[in-house]
C-alpha positions, 0 to 999 in steps of 0.5 A, a space after each residue: 500500500 505504501 508503494 502504491 501511495 508513493 507511486 513506486 517512487 523514493 520519496 527522498 531522491 525521487 527515483 522511480 522503480 528499481 529496488 524499493 523498500 517500505 520503510 517505517 518512519 517511526 521504528 516498529 520496535 518502539 511504536 508497535 501500535 503504528 506497525 501497520 499504519 500507512 501514515 507511518 510508512 514511506 517508500 525509499 530506494 535501497 540507497 536512501 534506506 541505508 542512509 535514512 532508515 538505518 541511521 536512526 537504528 544505529 544511533 540508538 543501538 550502541 552495540 552496532 558500530 556506525 559505518 
């Protein structure tokens, strides 16, 4: 549903199609009530997902090295 809403386009860089990821804006591990909420999702390409999606997780988890 996130891909359809975002027209299969990365909302960050604008690339359309390719390898896309449905990313949670607020991590579902911290906000389980938002896990399936469409408003908590966004379409990202793999490159943007690595830059945006995982950075918050890494910053909040001291066991994982940033890099």
